[in-house]
PLY file of the C-alpha trace (Angstrom):
ply
format ascii 1.0
element vertex 383
property float x
property float y
property float z
element edge 382
property int vertex1
property int vertex2
end_header
51.29 -19.90 -25.29
52.60 -22.13 -22.44
52.28 -21.16 -18.78
56.05 -20.76 -18.47
56.12 -18.51 -21.53
53.28 -16.41 -20.14
55.24 -15.97 -16.92
58.31 -15.00 -18.95
56.48 -12.31 -20.87
54.86 -11.03 -17.71
58.22 -10.91 -15.94
59.72 -8.89 -18.77
56.91 -6.36 -18.60
57.13 -6.17 -14.81
60.83 -5.46 -14.88
60.33 -2.77 -17.47
57.43 -1.24 -15.55
59.55 -0.98 -12.42
62.41 0.59 -14.31
64.56 -2.51 -13.99
66.09 -3.35 -17.36
66.51 -7.00 -18.20
70.08 -6.29 -19.14
70.65 -5.41 -15.50
70.53 -9.14 -14.81
74.07 -9.45 -16.12
77.40 -8.29 -14.81
76.34 -7.93 -11.16
79.03 -7.15 -8.62
79.83 -8.97 -5.38
79.27 -12.65 -4.87
76.25 -12.91 -7.17
77.54 -14.44 -10.39
75.74 -14.71 -13.75
74.94 -18.14 -15.12
77.78 -19.70 -17.07
75.85 -20.05 -20.33
72.44 -19.19 -21.76
71.43 -22.84 -21.41
71.46 -22.36 -17.63
68.88 -19.58 -17.69
65.50 -20.76 -16.49
63.67 -17.82 -18.06
64.23 -17.09 -21.74
63.45 -13.39 -21.24
66.65 -13.04 -19.20
69.98 -12.42 -20.89
71.61 -14.02 -17.85
70.45 -15.21 -14.46
71.91 -13.99 -11.16
72.80 -16.74 -8.71
72.26 -15.94 -5.04
71.89 -17.83 -1.76
69.46 -17.27 1.09
70.26 -18.83 4.48
67.33 -19.92 6.61
67.26 -19.88 10.40
66.48 -23.57 10.66
65.83 -26.70 8.61
63.14 -26.93 5.95
59.71 -26.40 7.49
56.63 -24.28 6.88
58.29 -21.36 8.67
60.15 -20.85 5.38
57.48 -22.07 2.96
57.31 -18.77 1.08
60.87 -19.15 -0.20
60.26 -22.70 -1.36
57.03 -21.56 -3.05
58.83 -18.70 -4.80
61.26 -21.26 -6.18
58.76 -23.99 -7.08
56.19 -21.60 -8.57
58.70 -19.91 -10.83
58.84 -16.47 -9.25
62.62 -16.49 -8.87
62.93 -17.73 -12.46
60.59 -15.00 -13.70
62.78 -12.32 -12.14
66.04 -13.67 -13.54
67.27 -15.32 -10.37
68.74 -18.72 -9.56
68.26 -19.01 -5.79
69.92 -21.57 -3.54
67.94 -22.05 -0.35
70.40 -23.06 2.37
68.97 -24.67 5.49
70.06 -23.49 8.90
70.84 -25.56 11.97
72.33 -25.46 15.44
75.73 -24.43 14.08
74.47 -21.99 11.44
73.97 -18.32 12.32
72.35 -16.88 9.17
73.27 -13.23 9.66
76.89 -14.16 10.28
76.96 -16.29 7.12
75.83 -13.21 5.18
78.20 -10.90 7.05
81.11 -13.17 6.09
80.14 -12.92 2.41
79.16 -16.59 2.05
75.56 -15.80 1.13
73.66 -12.78 -0.14
70.54 -13.01 2.03
69.63 -14.28 5.50
66.37 -14.86 7.32
66.82 -13.67 10.89
65.30 -11.79 13.83
65.85 -8.10 14.53
67.38 -8.68 17.98
69.82 -11.32 16.76
70.78 -9.31 13.70
71.18 -5.99 15.45
73.37 -7.59 18.11
75.55 -8.88 15.28
75.50 -5.42 13.66
76.53 -3.80 16.95
79.43 -6.27 17.06
80.56 -5.12 13.62
78.57 -7.22 11.15
77.78 -5.26 7.99
74.12 -6.30 7.75
70.85 -4.44 7.25
67.17 -5.40 7.27
65.75 -4.97 3.76
62.33 -6.57 4.25
60.34 -7.42 7.39
58.24 -10.47 6.47
56.76 -11.30 9.89
54.62 -8.52 11.34
53.90 -10.29 14.62
55.99 -12.27 17.10
55.61 -15.92 18.11
57.61 -16.39 21.33
55.91 -18.23 24.20
57.12 -19.25 27.63
55.14 -22.37 28.49
54.57 -24.09 31.82
52.07 -26.55 33.25
48.69 -25.09 34.16
49.29 -26.03 37.83
52.69 -24.31 37.98
51.44 -20.93 39.18
53.39 -19.27 36.36
50.92 -16.95 34.69
53.06 -13.86 34.05
56.68 -12.98 33.45
57.29 -11.90 37.05
56.15 -15.36 38.17
59.34 -16.75 36.61
61.43 -15.47 39.53
62.67 -18.36 41.64
61.93 -21.02 39.02
63.91 -23.24 36.70
63.58 -22.18 33.11
64.55 -23.84 29.84
66.06 -21.69 27.11
67.47 -22.61 23.70
70.19 -19.99 23.70
71.81 -19.21 20.36
70.17 -15.79 20.32
66.68 -17.16 20.95
66.94 -16.06 24.57
67.32 -12.37 23.67
63.62 -11.51 23.36
62.76 -13.48 26.50
65.56 -11.95 28.56
64.60 -8.45 27.46
60.99 -9.07 28.51
62.03 -10.58 31.83
64.31 -7.69 32.74
61.61 -5.20 31.79
59.31 -7.13 34.16
61.80 -6.94 37.03
63.23 -10.45 36.72
66.97 -10.80 36.15
67.59 -13.98 34.12
71.16 -14.19 35.40
70.29 -14.19 39.11
66.56 -14.66 39.65
66.05 -17.92 37.74
67.99 -21.09 37.07
68.41 -21.32 33.31
68.77 -24.79 31.82
69.93 -25.61 28.29
66.76 -26.58 26.49
66.75 -29.12 23.64
64.78 -28.28 20.51
61.73 -30.19 21.68
59.33 -30.13 24.63
60.80 -33.08 26.55
62.14 -30.85 29.32
58.64 -29.63 30.16
56.85 -32.92 29.55
59.31 -34.66 31.91
58.96 -31.80 34.44
62.70 -31.15 34.35
62.02 -27.39 34.21
59.17 -25.22 35.40
58.87 -23.46 32.05
60.38 -23.68 28.59
60.59 -21.61 25.45
58.28 -22.33 22.54
57.06 -20.80 19.31
53.36 -20.69 18.52
54.00 -22.46 15.23
56.29 -25.29 16.32
57.04 -26.35 19.88
53.60 -25.45 21.21
52.15 -27.81 18.61
54.56 -30.51 19.82
52.86 -30.33 23.22
49.39 -30.59 21.73
50.33 -33.60 19.61
51.71 -35.47 22.64
49.63 -38.05 24.52
48.71 -37.41 28.14
49.55 -40.76 29.82
46.81 -40.20 32.42
44.02 -39.93 29.85
45.43 -41.65 26.78
44.33 -38.60 24.79
46.28 -35.68 23.37
47.10 -32.84 25.70
44.83 -29.80 25.41
45.63 -26.07 25.65
44.06 -25.94 29.13
46.77 -28.33 30.38
49.34 -25.57 29.95
49.96 -21.94 30.81
51.43 -20.07 27.85
52.81 -16.54 28.27
52.76 -14.89 24.85
55.44 -12.18 24.75
53.57 -10.38 21.98
50.37 -10.21 24.05
52.36 -9.06 27.10
53.63 -6.03 25.19
57.11 -7.45 24.56
56.67 -8.53 20.99
59.82 -8.41 18.89
60.16 -8.41 15.14
61.19 -11.88 14.06
61.79 -13.28 10.57
63.00 -10.58 8.22
65.38 -10.57 5.25
68.93 -9.24 5.69
71.80 -8.39 3.35
75.17 -6.68 3.60
75.25 -2.90 3.22
78.51 -3.07 1.29
77.19 -5.76 -1.08
74.05 -3.76 -1.81
76.19 -0.76 -2.70
78.14 -2.67 -5.36
77.13 -2.60 -9.01
73.49 -3.56 -9.53
73.18 -5.67 -6.41
70.36 -3.48 -5.10
68.44 -4.55 -8.20
69.12 -8.22 -7.42
67.85 -7.67 -3.88
64.70 -5.97 -5.16
63.92 -8.90 -7.42
64.65 -11.40 -4.66
62.28 -9.60 -2.32
59.53 -9.35 -4.92
59.67 -13.03 -5.80
59.80 -14.05 -2.13
56.78 -11.90 -1.29
54.89 -13.55 -4.15
55.83 -16.92 -2.68
54.43 -15.91 0.69
51.22 -14.73 -0.98
50.98 -18.14 -2.66
51.22 -19.80 0.76
48.55 -17.49 2.12
46.19 -18.40 -0.70
46.97 -22.14 -0.78
48.54 -23.24 2.48
48.01 -26.93 1.74
50.09 -26.72 -1.43
52.91 -25.04 0.49
52.79 -27.74 3.17
53.36 -30.31 0.43
56.27 -28.28 -0.95
57.96 -28.30 2.45
57.33 -32.00 2.96
59.00 -32.63 -0.40
62.17 -31.09 1.05
62.46 -34.12 3.34
61.25 -32.50 6.55
61.14 -34.83 9.54
57.98 -33.07 10.74
54.70 -34.67 9.73
51.78 -33.40 7.69
49.50 -32.22 10.51
52.40 -30.50 12.28
53.41 -28.69 9.09
49.77 -27.71 8.46
49.61 -26.23 11.98
52.87 -24.41 11.36
51.75 -23.04 8.00
48.56 -21.72 9.57
50.42 -20.07 12.44
53.10 -18.62 10.17
50.41 -17.09 7.97
48.97 -15.53 11.13
52.31 -13.82 11.78
52.27 -12.26 8.29
48.61 -11.79 7.36
46.72 -9.59 7.41
49.69 -7.34 6.72
48.80 -3.88 7.98
50.91 -1.92 5.51
51.84 -4.57 2.95
54.17 -7.54 3.33
57.79 -6.60 3.91
57.16 -2.98 4.87
58.82 -2.06 8.13
56.56 -0.79 10.90
58.69 1.93 12.46
56.85 1.74 15.78
57.40 -2.04 15.94
61.09 -1.55 15.13
61.44 1.08 17.84
59.62 -1.12 20.35
61.87 -4.08 19.52
65.04 -2.02 19.77
64.03 -0.20 22.95
63.12 -3.50 24.58
66.53 -4.86 23.62
68.26 -1.81 25.10
66.22 -1.92 28.32
66.91 -5.62 28.54
70.67 -5.07 28.14
70.71 -6.97 24.86
71.78 -3.90 22.86
73.80 -0.99 24.22
72.43 1.64 21.82
69.93 2.10 19.04
71.40 0.84 15.75
72.02 3.49 13.13
70.50 2.68 9.73
69.65 -0.84 10.80
66.96 -1.12 8.13
66.12 0.38 4.76
62.75 0.57 3.04
63.53 1.49 -0.56
64.15 -2.04 -1.80
60.87 -3.37 -0.45
59.01 -0.40 -1.95
60.46 -1.22 -5.37
59.74 -4.92 -4.84
56.11 -4.31 -3.91
55.65 -2.36 -7.13
56.56 -5.59 -8.96
54.31 -7.68 -6.73
51.29 -5.46 -7.28
52.00 -5.21 -10.99
51.79 -9.01 -11.05
48.30 -8.75 -9.59
49.10 -9.92 -6.07
47.31 -8.67 -2.95
50.06 -7.40 -0.64
47.93 -7.00 2.51
45.80 -10.17 2.65
43.03 -8.32 4.44
40.57 -11.19 3.98
42.88 -13.92 5.27
41.49 -15.88 8.22
43.09 -18.51 10.42
42.07 -22.06 9.58
41.18 -24.86 11.97
43.96 -27.47 12.02
43.52 -30.83 13.70
46.74 -32.16 15.18
47.32 -35.90 15.44
49.71 -37.83 17.66
53.29 -37.12 16.74
52.21 -34.50 14.21
51.78 -37.14 11.51
0 1
1 2
2 3
3 4
4 5
5 6
6 7
7 8
8 9
9 10
10 11
11 12
12 13
13 14
14 15
15 16
16 17
17 18
18 19
19 20
20 21
21 22
22 23
23 24
24 25
25 26
26 27
27 28
28 29
29 30
30 31
31 32
32 33
33 34
34 35
35 36
36 37
37 38
38 39
39 40
40 41
41 42
42 43
43 44
44 45
45 46
46 47
47 48
48 49
49 50
50 51
51 52
52 53
53 54
54 55
55 56
56 57
57 58
58 59
59 60
60 61
61 62
62 63
63 64
64 65
65 66
66 67
67 68
68 69
69 70
70 71
71 72
72 73
73 74
74 75
75 76
76 77
77 78
78 79
79 80
80 81
81 82
82 83
83 84
84 85
85 86
86 87
87 88
88 89
89 90
90 91
91 92
92 93
93 94
94 95
95 96
96 97
97 98
98 99
99 100
100 101
101 102
102 103
103 104
104 105
105 106
106 107
107 108
108 109
109 110
110 111
111 112
112 113
113 114
114 115
115 116
116 117
117 118
118 119
119 120
120 121
121 122
122 123
123 124
124 125
125 126
126 127
127 128
128 129
129 130
130 131
131 132
132 133
133 134
134 135
135 136
136 137
137 138
138 139
139 140
140 141
141 142
142 143
143 144
144 145
145 146
146 147
147 148
148 149
149 150
150 151
151 152
152 153
153 154
154 155
155 156
156 157
157 158
158 159
159 160
160 161
161 162
162 163
163 164
164 165
165 166
166 167
167 168
168 169
169 170
170 171
171 172
172 173
173 174
174 175
175 176
176 177
177 178
178 179
179 180
180 181
181 182
182 183
183 184
184 185
185 186
186 187
187 188
188 189
189 190
190 191
191 192
192 193
193 194
194 195
195 196
196 197
197 198
198 199
199 200
200 201
201 202
202 203
203 204
204 205
205 206
206 207
207 208
208 209
209 210
210 211
211 212
212 213
213 214
214 215
215 216
216 217
217 218
218 219
219 220
220 221
221 222
222 223
223 224
224 225
225 226
226 227
227 228
228 229
229 230
230 231
231 232
232 233
233 234
234 235
235 236
236 237
237 238
238 239
239 240
240 241
241 242
242 243
243 244
244 245
245 246
246 247
247 248
248 249
249 250
250 251
251 252
252 253
253 254
254 255
255 256
256 257
257 258
258 259
259 260
260 261
261 262
262 263
263 264
264 265
265 266
266 267
267 268
268 269
269 270
270 271
271 272
272 273
273 274
274 275
275 276
276 277
277 278
278 279
279 280
280 281
281 282
282 283
283 284
284 285
285 286
286 287
287 288
288 289
289 290
290 291
291 292
292 293
293 294
294 295
295 296
296 297
297 298
298 299
299 300
300 301
301 302
302 303
303 304
304 305
305 306
306 307
307 308
308 309
309 310
310 311
311 312
312 313
313 314
314 315
315 316
316 317
317 318
318 319
319 320
320 321
321 322
322 323
323 324
324 325
325 326
326 327
327 328
328 329
329 330
330 331
331 332
332 333
333 334
334 335
335 336
336 337
337 338
338 339
339 340
340 341
341 342
342 343
343 344
344 345
345 346
346 347
347 348
348 349
349 350
350 351
351 352
352 353
353 354
354 355
355 356
356 357
357 358
358 359
359 360
360 361
361 362
362 363
363 364
364 365
365 366
366 367
367 368
368 369
369 370
370 371
371 372
372 373
373 374
374 375
375 376
376 377
377 378
378 379
379 380
380 381
381 382
């Protein structure tokens, strides 16, 4: 029996075990359309395959490796799905693409998504992939900026586009008003503003921009910069962690036909992809590089390692919402004047519970208790 055929048989048994009939793969409501003909089905256990789109927050990189792994390793195929992975960009707001009905799923942050929901977007969190946050505010070690209240009276780079929400919430909670107490500069999506000393501090993520600093050459030494050259305020460590990458869908779409079943299968396959990247990060780095990423191998390896650290170990199982973390994120957004009130029914847990039944039935570890951070050596330019 071939590997593909083994996966097909396993998928059929998994769907049956979870109470999801294979015939439910056909005739779905909403935007998800069945394949035009049996020849288009990637898995011969499926009567038809449901076509859906997931919109990422940014371009192809290890931040989204789990979705590419779910596709490349056949998990979407096994669960009767044909998934289009749509890259994000400066002009793409994933949750708004979903809210407009142009995609079924989005990868987004809680703050960004709940702001959109408060403004009328019909979106709900159905799976919280990242358990921990990655926002940093980085300055030079000699800047005197060691805490959030030190930002008062400084110039500060910020990306905007919703990325400022977590930072602004934390600043306001620390007694610093970002609209009056600092000069905010539009930050490019690199570290040039800090390296050129055009701002006292800039935004960064542990898995991306911080690595850009450490793969840059210090002109005074001719060697790469080191962590001790910088002061990095980690919002998570400061008690202002916010829930970042989760999976969102439209409430109204989920209520149509068997779309909740489609979402369950999408979640299950995606969680399997993330488990693959936990267990073989190097393979997932190669998958992302094959997408044509402009980021180099060592940079992507750093990112994969740091992304895994945001997911694993997963305290309650990947995708399960931590109610306390949700409340902390929402309350911080309210105190920081990002949200005006707590969102009603902003997340649901039933789809992830059904998805994790499939994941465990497939023999996957959903907590990754034994995962440990690897040592990654950065090289100049992240090559």
